N, CA, C and O atoms as a Tinker XYZ file with bonds, in Angstrom:
   528  protein
     1  N     43.863000    8.028000   13.153000    73     2
     2  CA    43.510000    9.133000   12.283000    64     1     3
     3  C     43.582000    8.688000   10.833000    63     2     4     5
     4  O     44.543000    8.036000   10.423000    81     3
     5  N     42.585000    9.035000   10.073000    73     3     6
     6  CA    42.548000    8.705000    8.655000    64     5     7
     7  C     43.629000    9.488000    7.918000    63     6     8     9
     8  O     43.857000   10.665000    8.194000    81     7
     9  N     44.290000    8.818000    6.979000    73     7    10
    10  CA    45.368000    9.464000    6.232000    64     9    11
    11  C     44.801000   10.460000    5.225000    63    10    12    13
    12  O     43.924000   10.119000    4.432000    81    11
    13  N     45.302000   11.676000    5.262000    73    11    14
    14  CA    44.846000   12.709000    4.337000    64    13    15
    15  C     45.942000   13.126000    3.364000    63    14    16    17
    16  O     45.694000   13.861000    2.408000    81    15
    17  N     47.166000   12.643000    3.623000    73    15    18
    18  CA    48.317000   13.037000    2.815000    64    17    19
    19  C     48.539000   14.536000    2.828000    63    18    20    21
    20  O     48.947000   15.117000    1.823000    81    19
    21  N     48.272000   15.167000    3.967000    73    19    22
    22  CA    48.500000   16.594000    4.122000    64    21    23
    23  C     49.310000   16.845000    5.382000    63    22    24    25
    24  O     49.109000   16.200000    6.411000    81    23
    25  N     50.230000   17.798000    5.278000    73    23    26
    26  CA    51.019000   18.211000    6.428000    64    25    27
    27  C     50.840000   19.723000    6.584000    63    26    28    29
    28  O     50.982000   20.481000    5.624000    81    27
    29  N     50.528000   20.142000    7.802000    73    27    30
    30  CA    50.331000   21.560000    8.087000    64    29    31
    31  C     51.680000   22.184000    8.424000    63    30    32    33
    32  O     52.464000   21.608000    9.179000    81    31
    33  N     51.945000   23.347000    7.870000    73    31    34
    34  CA    53.187000   24.060000    8.147000    64    33    35
    35  C     52.852000   25.329000    8.916000    63    34    36    37
    36  O     52.079000   26.168000    8.454000    81    35
    37  N     53.442000   25.454000   10.090000    73    35    38
    38  CA    53.249000   26.635000   10.927000    64    37    39
    39  C     54.531000   27.460000   10.883000    63    38    40    41
    40  O     55.629000   26.930000   11.060000    81    39
    41  N     54.381000   28.754000   10.647000    73    39    42
    42  CA    55.546000   29.630000   10.507000    64    41    43
    43  C     55.143000   31.062000   10.853000    63    42    44    45
    44  O     53.970000   31.426000   10.766000    81    43
    45  N     56.117000   31.858000   11.241000    73    43    46
    46  CA    55.893000   33.284000   11.438000    64    45    47
    47  C     55.924000   33.949000   10.064000    63    46    48    49
    48  O     56.700000   33.540000    9.199000    81    47
    49  N     55.098000   34.959000    9.855000    73    47    50
    50  CA    55.061000   35.626000    8.553000    64    49    51
    51  C     56.439000   36.075000    8.081000    63    50    52    53
    52  O     56.733000   36.020000    6.886000    81    51
    53  N     57.278000   36.514000    8.998000    73    51    54
    54  CA    58.626000   36.949000    8.625000    64    53    55
    55  C     59.502000   35.793000    8.153000    63    54    56    57
    56  O     60.606000   36.015000    7.654000    81    55
    57  N     59.020000   34.566000    8.308000    73    55    58
    58  CA    59.766000   33.384000    7.886000    64    57    59
    59  C     59.145000   32.712000    6.662000    63    58    60    61
    60  O     59.308000   31.507000    6.467000    81    59
    61  N     58.443000   33.473000    5.847000    73    59    62
    62  CA    57.804000   32.900000    4.652000    64    61    63
    63  C     58.834000   32.272000    3.714000    63    62    64    65
    64  O     58.532000   31.288000    3.039000    81    63
    65  N     60.046000   32.828000    3.663000    73    63    66
    66  CA    61.086000   32.234000    2.823000    64    65    67
    67  C     61.475000   30.845000    3.327000    63    66    68    69
    68  O     61.758000   29.952000    2.528000    81    67
    69  N     61.490000   30.659000    4.641000    73    67    70
    70  CA    61.778000   29.336000    5.205000    64    69    71
    71  C     60.634000   28.362000    4.923000    63    70    72    73
    72  O     60.864000   27.176000    4.685000    81    71
    73  N     59.399000   28.869000    4.952000    73    71    74
    74  CA    58.244000   28.030000    4.598000    64    73    75
    75  C     58.413000   27.501000    3.175000    63    74    76    77
    76  O     58.197000   26.317000    2.917000    81    75
    77  N     58.800000   28.382000    2.258000    73    75    78
    78  CA    58.982000   27.969000    0.864000    64    77    79
    79  C     60.091000   26.926000    0.730000    63    78    80    81
    80  O     59.969000   25.970000   -0.037000    81    79
    81  N     61.159000   27.119000    1.476000    73    79    82
    82  CA    62.268000   26.153000    1.475000    64    81    83
    83  C     61.790000   24.799000    2.006000    63    82    84    85
    84  O     62.152000   23.754000    1.466000    81    83
    85  N     60.979000   24.824000    3.062000    73    83    86
    86  CA    60.459000   23.577000    3.629000    64    85    87
    87  C     59.524000   22.878000    2.646000    63    86    88    89
    88  O     59.582000   21.656000    2.502000    81    87
    89  N     58.673000   23.628000    1.978000    73    87    90
    90  CA    57.768000   23.024000    0.994000    64    89    91
    91  C     58.568000   22.337000   -0.115000    63    90    92    93
    92  O     58.215000   21.238000   -0.543000    81    91
    93  N     59.631000   22.972000   -0.575000    73    91    94
    94  CA    60.500000   22.342000   -1.582000    64    93    95
    95  C     61.057000   21.026000   -1.056000    63    94    96    97
    96  O     61.071000   20.018000   -1.764000    81    95
    97  N     61.508000   21.045000    0.171000    73    95    98
    98  CA    62.082000   19.843000    0.773000    64    97    99
    99  C     61.027000   18.740000    0.904000    63    98   100   101
   100  O     61.313000   17.577000    0.623000    81    99
   101  N     59.820000   19.093000    1.327000    73    99   102
   102  CA    58.737000   18.109000    1.445000    64   101   103
   103  C     58.412000   17.526000    0.077000    63   102   104   105
   104  O     58.221000   16.317000   -0.054000    81   103
   105  N     58.349000   18.374000   -0.939000    73   103   106
   106  CA    58.036000   17.900000   -2.291000    64   105   107
   107  C     59.082000   16.921000   -2.812000    63   106   108   109
   108  O     58.749000   15.990000   -3.545000    81   107
   109  N     60.344000   17.124000   -2.439000    73   107   110
   110  CA    61.411000   16.202000   -2.850000    64   109   111
   111  C     61.346000   14.898000   -2.072000    63   110   112   113
   112  O     61.471000   13.818000   -2.649000    81   111
   113  N     61.150000   14.998000   -0.758000    73   111   114
   114  CA    61.154000   13.825000    0.123000    64   113   115
   115  C     59.896000   12.973000   -0.032000    63   114   116   117
   116  O     59.965000   11.745000   -0.084000    81   115
   117  N     58.747000   13.645000   -0.104000    73   115   118
   118  CA    57.452000   12.955000   -0.101000    64   117   119
   119  C     56.484000   13.677000   -1.037000    63   118   120   121
   120  O     55.597000   14.398000   -0.580000    81   119
   121  N     56.654000   13.481000   -2.353000    73   119   122
   122  CA    55.810000   14.220000   -3.305000    64   121   123
   123  C     54.317000   13.915000   -3.177000    63   122   124   125
   124  O     53.490000   14.671000   -3.687000    81   123
   125  N     53.963000   12.819000   -2.504000    73   123   126
   126  CA    52.551000   12.485000   -2.330000    64   125   127
   127  C     51.884000   13.317000   -1.230000    63   126   128   129
   128  O     50.659000   13.320000   -1.111000    81   127
   129  N     52.687000   14.021000   -0.429000    73   127   130
   130  CA    52.138000   14.873000    0.628000    64   129   131
   131  C     51.877000   16.282000    0.103000    63   130   132   133
   132  O     52.667000   16.834000   -0.663000    81   131
   133  N     50.770000   16.840000    0.524000    73   131   134
   134  CA    50.428000   18.222000    0.198000    64   133   135
   135  C     50.717000   19.084000    1.414000    63   134   136   137
   136  O     50.351000   18.735000    2.537000    81   135
   137  N     51.370000   20.202000    1.183000    73   135   138
   138  CA    51.650000   21.147000    2.268000    64   137   139
   139  C     50.478000   22.113000    2.400000    63   138   140   141
   140  O     50.011000   22.681000    1.412000    81   139
   141  N     50.012000   22.289000    3.625000    73   139   142
   142  CA    48.888000   23.169000    3.924000    64   141   143
   143  C     49.370000   24.219000    4.912000    63   142   144   145
   144  O     50.104000   23.896000    5.845000    81   143
   145  N     48.970000   25.471000    4.720000    73   143   146
   146  CA    49.370000   26.522000    5.648000    64   145   147
   147  C     48.379000   27.670000    5.564000    63   146   148   149
   148  O     47.574000   27.760000    4.638000    81   147
   149  N     48.460000   28.534000    6.544000    73   147   150
   150  CA    47.643000   29.746000    6.571000    64   149   151
   151  C     48.500000   30.876000    6.008000    63   150   152   153
   152  O     49.451000   31.304000    6.661000    81   151
   153  N     48.182000   31.371000    4.805000    73   151   154
   154  CA    49.015000   32.407000    4.196000    64   153   155
   155  C     48.916000   33.754000    4.898000    63   154   156   157
   156  O     49.847000   34.557000    4.840000    81   155
   157  N     47.809000   33.998000    5.551000    73   155   158
   158  CA    47.635000   35.225000    6.326000    64   157   159
   159  C     47.538000   34.847000    7.793000    63   158   160   161
   160  O     47.088000   33.752000    8.133000    81   159
   161  N     47.954000   35.744000    8.646000    73   159   162
   162  CA    47.891000   35.508000   10.090000    64   161   163
   163  C     47.004000   36.592000   10.689000    63   162   164   165
   164  O     47.445000   37.719000   10.913000    81   163
   165  N     45.754000   36.237000   10.945000    73   163   166
   166  CA    44.791000   37.185000   11.521000    64   165   167
   167  C     44.237000   36.617000   12.818000    63   166   168   169
   168  O     43.039000   36.364000   12.942000    81   167
   169  N     45.129000   36.421000   13.780000    73   167   170
   170  CA    44.761000   35.740000   15.016000    64   169   171
   171  C     43.751000   36.515000   15.856000    63   170   172   173
   172  O     43.230000   35.978000   16.834000    81   171
   173  N     43.468000   37.746000   15.501000    73   171   174
   174  CA    42.477000   38.538000   16.233000    64   173   175
   175  C     41.064000   38.294000   15.697000    63   174   176   177
   176  O     40.094000   38.751000   16.300000    81   175
   177  N     40.932000   37.578000   14.569000    73   175   178
   178  CA    39.619000   37.320000   13.967000    64   177   179
   179  C     39.146000   35.905000   14.289000    63   178   180   181
   180  O     39.870000   34.934000   14.065000    81   179
   181  N     37.944000   35.796000   14.807000    73   179   182
   182  CA    37.427000   34.468000   15.170000    64   181   183
   183  C     37.231000   33.590000   13.934000    63   182   184   185
   184  O     37.423000   32.377000   14.016000    81   183
   185  N     36.856000   34.166000   12.798000    73   183   186
   186  CA    36.681000   33.374000   11.571000    64   185   187
   187  C     38.026000   32.787000   11.122000    63   186   188   189
   188  O     38.088000   31.639000   10.681000    81   187
   189  N     39.091000   33.572000   11.234000    73   187   190
   190  CA    40.424000   33.077000   10.876000    64   189   191
   191  C     40.820000   31.930000   11.796000    63   190   192   193
   192  O     41.360000   30.922000   11.343000    81   191
   193  N     40.549000   32.087000   13.089000    73   191   194
   194  CA    40.898000   31.044000   14.052000    64   193   195
   195  C     40.175000   29.739000   13.737000    63   194   196   197
   196  O     40.762000   28.660000   13.809000    81   195
   197  N     38.895000   29.848000   13.387000    73   195   198
   198  CA    38.132000   28.641000   13.060000    64   197   199
   199  C     38.638000   27.990000   11.776000    63   198   200   201
   200  O     38.736000   26.766000   11.697000    81   199
   201  N     38.957000   28.803000   10.774000    73   199   202
   202  CA    39.512000   28.267000    9.517000    64   201   203
   203  C     40.842000   27.557000    9.792000    63   202   204   205
   204  O     41.109000   26.488000    9.245000    81   203
   205  N     41.654000   28.155000   10.631000    73   203   206
   206  CA    42.933000   27.551000   10.995000    64   205   207
   207  C     42.713000   26.198000   11.676000    63   206   208   209
   208  O     43.352000   25.208000   11.322000    81   207
   209  N     41.818000   26.166000   12.639000    73   207   210
   210  CA    41.523000   24.925000   13.367000    64   209   211
   211  C     41.068000   23.826000   12.397000    63   210   212   213
   212  O     41.477000   22.672000   12.530000    81   211
   213  N     40.220000   24.187000   11.417000    73   211   214
   214  CA    39.735000   23.207000   10.441000    64   213   215
   215  C     40.865000   22.707000    9.546000    63   214   216   217
   216  O     40.957000   21.512000    9.266000    81   215
   217  N     41.721000   23.620000    9.098000    73   215   218
   218  CA    42.848000   23.199000    8.248000    64   217   219
   219  C     43.772000   22.260000    9.000000    63   218   220   221
   220  O     44.218000   21.253000    8.450000    81   219
   221  N     44.059000   22.578000   10.239000    73   219   222
   222  CA    44.930000   21.727000   11.056000    64   221   223
   223  C     44.319000   20.342000   11.200000    63   222   224   225
   224  O     45.004000   19.337000   11.007000    81   223
   225  N     43.041000   20.282000   11.536000    73   223   226
   226  CA    42.370000   18.976000   11.740000    64   225   227
   227  C     42.343000   18.130000   10.475000    63   226   228   229
   228  O     42.235000   16.907000   10.553000    81   227
   229  N     42.441000   18.764000    9.315000    73   227   230
   230  CA    42.420000   18.028000    8.054000    64   229   231
   231  C     43.759000   17.444000    7.656000    63   230   232   233
   232  O     43.894000   16.876000    6.572000    81   231
   233  N     44.757000   17.579000    8.530000    73   231   234
   234  CA    46.111000   17.118000    8.195000    64   233   235
   235  C     46.531000   15.915000    9.033000    63   234   236   237
   236  O     45.973000   15.652000   10.098000    81   235
   237  N     47.530000   15.191000    8.523000    73   235   238
   238  CA    48.074000   14.042000    9.243000    64   237   239
   239  C     48.997000   14.464000   10.371000    63   238   240   241
   240  O     49.123000   13.764000   11.376000    81   239
   241  N     49.642000   15.608000   10.204000    73   239   242
   242  CA    50.607000   16.091000   11.176000    64   241   243
   243  C     51.000000   17.506000   10.824000    63   242   244   245
   244  O     50.458000   18.112000    9.900000    81   243
   245  N     51.963000   18.028000   11.586000    73   243   246
   246  CA    52.371000   19.417000   11.375000    64   245   247
   247  C     53.870000   19.577000   11.587000    63   246   248   249
   248  O     54.504000   18.840000   12.341000    81   247
   249  N     54.404000   20.567000   10.892000    73   247   250
   250  CA    55.794000   20.965000   11.087000    64   249   251
   251  C     55.784000   22.438000   11.460000    63   250   252   253
   252  O     55.232000   23.266000   10.735000    81   251
   253  N     56.385000   22.759000   12.575000    73   251   254
   254  CA    56.496000   24.139000   13.018000    64   253   255
   255  C     57.907000   24.643000   12.780000    63   254   256   257
   256  O     58.872000   24.032000   13.238000    81   255
   257  N     58.034000   25.753000   12.067000    73   255   258
   258  CA    59.332000   26.380000   11.839000    64   257   259
   259  C     59.540000   27.384000   12.977000    63   258   260   261
   260  O     58.837000   28.390000   13.069000    81   259
   261  N     60.499000   27.097000   13.825000    73   259   262
   262  CA    60.722000   27.910000   15.008000    64   261   263
   263  C     61.976000   28.772000   14.806000    63   262   264   265
   264  O     63.066000   28.259000   14.556000    81   263
   265  N     61.796000   30.074000   14.919000    73   263   266
   266  CA    62.904000   31.022000   14.809000    64   265   267
   267  C     62.717000   32.077000   15.894000    63   266   268   269
   268  O     61.778000   32.004000   16.688000    81   267
   269  N     63.595000   33.033000   15.921000    73   267   270
   270  CA    63.459000   34.141000   16.868000    64   269   271
   271  C     62.160000   34.912000   16.622000    63   270   272   273
   272  O     61.652000   35.556000   17.540000    81   271
   273  N     61.616000   34.861000   15.412000    73   271   274
   274  CA    60.362000   35.550000   15.098000    64   273   275
   275  C     59.152000   34.907000   15.772000    63   274   276   277
   276  O     58.136000   35.571000   15.977000    81   275
   277  N     59.249000   33.643000   16.113000    73   275   278
   278  CA    58.126000   32.910000   16.702000    64   277   279
   279  C     57.648000   33.555000   17.998000    63   278   280   281
   280  O     56.454000   33.538000   18.297000    81   279
   281  N     58.561000   34.115000   18.755000    73   279   282
   282  CA    58.232000   34.696000   20.054000    64   281   283
   283  C     57.093000   35.716000   19.948000    63   282   284   285
   284  O     56.242000   35.786000   20.835000    81   283
   285  N     57.073000   36.504000   18.875000    73   283   286
   286  CA    56.068000   37.557000   18.720000    64   285   287
   287  C     55.030000   37.235000   17.633000    63   286   288   289
   288  O     54.266000   38.112000   17.228000    81   287
   289  N     55.004000   36.004000   17.171000    73   287   290
   290  CA    54.117000   35.624000   16.068000    64   289   291
   291  C     52.817000   35.027000   16.611000    63   290   292   293
   292  O     52.684000   33.808000   16.720000    81   291
   293  N     51.867000   35.893000   16.949000    73   291   294
   294  CA    50.605000   35.427000   17.544000    64   293   295
   295  C     49.868000   34.441000   16.648000    63   294   296   297
   296  O     49.286000   33.474000   17.138000    81   295
   297  N     49.886000   34.676000   15.346000    73   295   298
   298  CA    49.211000   33.757000   14.419000    64   297   299
   299  C     49.847000   32.378000   14.440000    63   298   300   301
   300  O     49.143000   31.370000   14.502000    81   299
   301  N     51.157000   32.327000   14.389000    73   299   302
   302  CA    51.849000   31.040000   14.437000    64   301   303
   303  C     51.586000   30.334000   15.764000    63   302   304   305
   304  O     51.361000   29.124000   15.793000    81   303
   305  N     51.614000   31.082000   16.850000    73   303   306
   306  CA    51.365000   30.461000   18.152000    64   305   307
   307  C     49.950000   29.895000   18.238000    63   306   308   309
   308  O     49.739000   28.855000   18.862000    81   307
   309  N     48.977000   30.566000   17.619000    73   307   310
   310  CA    47.617000   30.026000   17.572000    64   309   311
   311  C     47.602000   28.726000   16.761000    63   310   312   313
   312  O     46.974000   27.749000   17.171000    81   311
   313  N     48.288000   28.710000   15.616000    73   311   314
   314  CA    48.354000   27.499000   14.797000    64   313   315
   315  C     48.929000   26.340000   15.608000    63   314   316   317
   316  O     48.377000   25.239000   15.605000    81   315
   317  N     50.029000   26.591000   16.297000    73   315   318
   318  CA    50.657000   25.535000   17.095000    64   317   319
   319  C     49.746000   25.079000   18.226000    63   318   320   321
   320  O     49.693000   23.888000   18.532000    81   319
   321  N     49.031000   26.003000   18.847000    73   319   322
   322  CA    48.071000   25.637000   19.892000    64   321   323
   323  C     47.019000   24.678000   19.309000    63   322   324   325
   324  O     46.658000   23.692000   19.952000    81   323
   325  N     46.534000   24.961000   18.110000    73   323   326
   326  CA    45.545000   24.086000   17.461000    64   325   327
   327  C     46.119000   22.686000   17.242000    63   326   328   329
   328  O     45.429000   21.688000   17.449000    81   327
   329  N     47.374000   22.616000   16.827000    73   327   330
   330  CA    48.027000   21.323000   16.601000    64   329   331
   331  C     48.132000   20.553000   17.914000    63   330   332   333
   332  O     47.803000   19.368000   17.967000    81   331
   333  N     48.585000   21.217000   18.967000    73   331   334
   334  CA    48.716000   20.546000   20.265000    64   333   335
   335  C     47.354000   20.094000   20.789000    63   334   336   337
   336  O     47.235000   18.992000   21.323000    81   335
   337  N     46.328000   20.928000   20.643000    73   335   338
   338  CA    44.990000   20.558000   21.103000    64   337   339
   339  C     44.450000   19.356000   20.346000    63   338   340   341
   340  O     43.729000   18.534000   20.911000    81   339
   341  N     44.797000   19.251000   19.069000    73   339   342
   342  CA    44.346000   18.120000   18.250000    64   341   343
   343  C     45.173000   16.864000   18.502000    63   342   344   345
   344  O     44.879000   15.801000   17.954000    81   343
   345  N     46.220000   16.988000   19.342000    73   343   346
   346  CA    47.096000   15.855000   19.687000    64   345   347
   347  C     47.677000   15.197000   18.429000    63   346   348   349
   348  O     47.731000   13.973000   18.308000    81   347
   349  N     48.103000   16.042000   17.516000    73   347   350
   350  CA    48.676000   15.564000   16.256000    64   349   351
   351  C     50.177000   15.328000   16.402000    63   350   352   353
   352  O     50.821000   15.840000   17.317000    81   351
   353  N     50.707000   14.545000   15.480000    73   351   354
   354  CA    52.156000   14.412000   15.384000    64   353   355
   355  C     52.700000   15.757000   14.929000    63   354   356   357
   356  O     52.160000   16.382000   14.016000    81   355
   357  N     53.773000   16.194000   15.576000    73   355   358
   358  CA    54.359000   17.484000   15.225000    64   357   359
   359  C     55.875000   17.399000   15.276000    63   358   360   361
   360  O     56.457000   16.741000   16.139000    81   359
   361  N     56.486000   18.075000   14.338000    73   359   362
   362  CA    57.938000   18.243000   14.309000    64   361   363
   363  C     58.203000   19.733000   14.415000    63   362   364   365
   364  O     57.735000   20.519000   13.591000    81   363
   365  N     58.957000   20.113000   15.433000    73   363   366
   366  CA    59.372000   21.505000   15.574000    64   365   367
   367  C     60.827000   21.574000   15.146000    63   366   368   369
   368  O     61.698000   20.951000   15.752000    81   367
   369  N     61.078000   22.344000   14.091000    73   367   370
   370  CA    62.440000   22.479000   13.588000    64   369   371
   371  C     62.863000   23.931000   13.695000    63   370   372   373
   372  O     62.058000   24.846000   13.523000    81   371
   373  N     64.128000   24.123000   13.980000    73   371   374
   374  CA    64.612000   25.475000   14.138000    64   373   375
   375  C     65.906000   25.714000   13.410000    63   374   376   377
   376  O     66.654000   24.788000   13.099000    81   375
   377  N     66.153000   26.980000   13.145000    73   375   378
   378  CA    67.446000   27.361000   12.606000    64   377   379
   379  C     68.452000   27.305000   13.761000    63   378   380   381
   380  O     68.079000   27.055000   14.907000    81   379
   381  N     69.705000   27.536000   13.452000    73   379   382
   382  CA    70.744000   27.444000   14.487000    64   381   383
   383  C     70.446000   28.355000   15.670000    63   382   384   385
   384  O     70.623000   27.963000   16.823000    81   383
   385  N     69.993000   29.570000   15.381000    73   383   386
   386  CA    69.704000   30.527000   16.443000    64   385   387
   387  C     68.603000   30.017000   17.369000    63   386   388   389
   388  O     68.729000   30.108000   18.590000    81   387
   389  N     67.532000   29.485000   16.801000    73   387   390
   390  CA    66.416000   28.989000   17.618000    64   389   391
   391  C     66.828000   27.788000   18.458000    63   390   392   393
   392  O     66.423000   27.673000   19.614000    81   391
   393  N     67.624000   26.901000   17.892000    73   391   394
   394  CA    68.044000   25.713000   18.634000    64   393   395
   395  C     68.960000   26.072000   19.795000    63   394   396   397
   396  O     69.069000   25.308000   20.755000    81   395
   397  N     69.617000   27.221000   19.721000    73   395   398
   398  CA    70.518000   27.635000   20.787000    64   397   399
   399  C     69.860000   28.589000   21.787000    63   398   400   401
   400  O     70.442000   28.895000   22.828000    81   399
   401  N     68.649000   29.058000   21.472000    73   399   402
   402  CA    67.959000   29.977000   22.388000    64   401   403
   403  C     67.574000   29.261000   23.671000    63   402   404   405
   404  O     67.245000   28.075000   23.661000    81   403
   405  N     67.618000   29.976000   24.743000    73   403   406
   406  CA    67.189000   29.437000   26.017000    64   405   407
   407  C     65.681000   29.200000   25.980000    63   406   408   409
   408  O     64.937000   30.008000   25.425000    81   407
   409  N     65.236000   28.107000   26.565000    73   407   410
   410  CA    63.804000   27.802000   26.601000    64   409   411
   411  C     63.013000   28.917000   27.268000    63   410   412   413
   412  O     61.831000   29.097000   26.975000    81   411
   413  N     63.648000   29.665000   28.161000    73   411   414
   414  CA    62.969000   30.760000   28.853000    64   413   415
   415  C     62.538000   31.865000   27.901000    63   414   416   417
   416  O     61.623000   32.627000   28.214000    81   415
   417  N     63.178000   31.961000   26.754000    73   415   418
   418  CA    62.852000   33.016000   25.799000    64   417   419
   419  C     61.622000   32.671000   24.957000    63   418   420   421
   420  O     61.028000   33.550000   24.332000    81   419
   421  N     61.246000   31.405000   24.942000    73   419   422
   422  CA    60.092000   30.988000   24.148000    64   421   423
   423  C     58.801000   31.151000   24.937000    63   422   424   425
   424  O     58.821000   31.130000   26.168000    81   423
   425  N     57.685000   31.314000   24.245000    73   423   426
   426  CA    56.386000   31.372000   24.933000    64   425   427
   427  C     56.128000   30.067000   25.691000    63   426   428   429
   428  O     56.686000   29.022000   25.356000    81   427
   429  N     55.286000   30.143000   26.703000    73   427   430
   430  CA    54.972000   28.959000   27.519000    64   429   431
   431  C     54.596000   27.750000   26.673000    63   430   432   433
   432  O     54.955000   26.619000   27.001000    81   431
   433  N     53.881000   27.988000   25.602000    73   431   434
   434  CA    53.417000   26.910000   24.721000    64   433   435
   435  C     54.572000   26.024000   24.238000    63   434   436   437
   436  O     54.385000   24.825000   24.032000    81   435
   437  N     55.753000   26.603000   24.058000    73   435   438
   438  CA    56.884000   25.875000   23.482000    64   437   439
   439  C     57.988000   25.538000   24.479000    63   438   440   441
   440  O     58.948000   24.855000   24.122000    81   439
   441  N     57.872000   25.997000   25.700000    73   439   442
   442  CA    58.977000   25.848000   26.662000    64   441   443
   443  C     59.422000   24.416000   26.894000    63   442   444   445
   444  O     60.615000   24.157000   27.052000    81   443
   445  N     58.490000   23.491000   26.917000    73   443   446
   446  CA    58.835000   22.099000   27.209000    64   445   447
   447  C     58.922000   21.233000   25.961000    63   446   448   449
   448  O     59.006000   20.008000   26.055000    81   447
   449  N     58.903000   21.856000   24.810000    73   447   450
   450  CA    58.935000   21.109000   23.550000    64   449   451
   451  C     60.362000   21.010000   23.018000    63   450   452   453
   452  O     61.168000   21.922000   23.203000    81   451
   453  N     60.662000   19.902000   22.359000    73   451   454
   454  CA    61.962000   19.727000   21.716000    64   453   455
   455  C     61.952000   20.426000   20.366000    63   454   456   457
   456  O     61.052000   20.217000   19.553000    81   455
   457  N     62.943000   21.242000   20.142000    73   455   458
   458  CA    63.112000   21.896000   18.847000    64   457   459
   459  C     64.357000   21.286000   18.225000    63   458   460   461
   460  O     65.473000   21.476000   18.709000    81   459
   461  N     64.141000   20.548000   17.139000    73   459   462
   462  CA    65.243000   19.846000   16.491000    64   461   463
   463  C     65.883000   20.723000   15.427000    63   462   464   465
   464  O     65.237000   21.615000   14.876000    81   463
   465  N     67.141000   20.470000   15.142000    73   463   466
   466  CA    67.793000   21.218000   14.070000    64   465   467
   467  C     67.124000   20.916000   12.722000    63   466   468   469
   468  O     66.666000   19.802000   12.471000    81   467
   469  N     67.083000   21.921000   11.884000    73   467   470
   470  CA    66.512000   21.766000   10.543000    64   469   471
   471  C     67.548000   21.031000    9.705000    63   470   472   473
   472  O     68.574000   21.596000    9.325000    81   471
   473  N     67.266000   19.775000    9.425000    73   471   474
   474  CA    68.107000   19.019000    8.494000    64   473   475
   475  C     67.249000   17.977000    7.794000    63   474   476   477
   476  O     66.160000   17.635000    8.255000    81   475
   477  N     67.755000   17.483000    6.682000    73   475   478
   478  CA    66.943000   16.591000    5.856000    64   477   479
   479  C     66.615000   15.282000    6.564000    63   478   480   481
   480  O     65.547000   14.717000    6.329000    81   479
   481  N     67.497000   14.785000    7.420000    73   479   482
   482  CA    67.188000   13.512000    8.077000    64   481   483
   483  C     66.051000   13.654000    9.087000    63   482   484   485
   484  O     65.196000   12.772000    9.170000    81   483
   485  N     66.021000   14.752000    9.862000    73   483   486
   486  CA    64.916000   14.962000   10.807000    64   485   487
   487  C     63.591000   15.093000   10.067000    63   486   488   489
   488  O     62.578000   14.546000   10.502000    81   487
   489  N     63.597000   15.809000    8.959000    73   487   490
   490  CA    62.369000   16.007000    8.187000    64   489   491
   491  C     61.929000   14.707000    7.532000    63   490   492   493
   492  O     60.749000   14.359000    7.582000    81   491
   493  N     62.863000   13.982000    6.916000    73   491   494
   494  CA    62.527000   12.717000    6.256000    64   493   495
   495  C     61.959000   11.703000    7.249000    63   494   496   497
   496  O     61.000000   10.995000    6.942000    81   495
   497  N     62.561000   11.635000    8.451000    73   495   498
   498  CA    62.076000   10.696000    9.464000    64   497   499
   499  C     60.646000   11.039000    9.871000    63   498   500   501
   500  O     59.804000   10.149000    9.989000    81   499
   501  N     60.372000   12.302000   10.082000    73   499   502
   502  CA    59.021000   12.737000   10.471000    64   501   503
   503  C     58.021000   12.446000    9.359000    63   502   504   505
   504  O     56.940000   11.920000    9.626000    81   503
   505  N     58.362000   12.777000    8.127000    73   503   506
   506  CA    57.435000   12.534000    7.008000    64   505   507
   507  C     57.146000   11.047000    6.857000    63   506   508   509
   508  O     56.027000   10.664000    6.517000    81   507
   509  N     58.147000   10.208000    7.107000    73   507   510
   510  CA    57.943000    8.763000    7.059000    64   509   511
   511  C     56.932000    8.306000    8.104000    63   510   512   513
   512  O     56.120000    7.421000    7.834000    81   511
   513  N     56.975000    8.902000    9.295000    73   511   514
   514  CA    56.022000    8.553000   10.351000    64   513   515
   515  C     54.597000    8.955000    9.967000    63   514   516   517
   516  O     53.640000    8.273000   10.335000    81   515
   517  N     54.454000   10.049000    9.235000    73   515   518
   518  CA    53.121000   10.497000    8.838000    64   517   519
   519  C     52.460000    9.545000    7.862000    63   518   520   521
   520  O     51.233000    9.447000    7.818000    81   519
   521  N     53.252000    8.854000    7.092000    73   519   522
   522  CA    52.702000    8.014000    6.024000    64   521   523
   523  C     52.442000    6.588000    6.461000    63   522   524   525
   524  O     52.067000    5.749000    5.641000    81   523
   525  N     52.634000    6.299000    7.735000    73   523   526
   526  CA    52.346000    4.950000    8.237000    64   525   527
   527  C     50.895000    4.791000    8.571000    63   526   528
   528  O     50.475000    3.719000    9.007000    81   527
């Protein structure tokens, strides 16, 4: 994949504050990377879905912020589906609550995925892999 210096951030709308925190962290760790995300979640609109798919494909990888809100976040789940379909590098990070949730509580899309704790070393390691 050609390097675009972009990372897609997937989040539930109720976690916009966590998205902002992650963008700050990315800017500190890897200022050459641009964070890309869908500010609105309109998963019922085909035009929104296509725009999302295009934004995802334009990135080197993705970071999914997984919280208890993810379970009901149809827009975020569509974003993550696009990332998985594109076979992109992805880091799923969660808050303490998400990391302790039973896999049975997550949608099928995420049941077999590893959700790592949100910490600077996990994020830095992933960002380093994107820039190779």
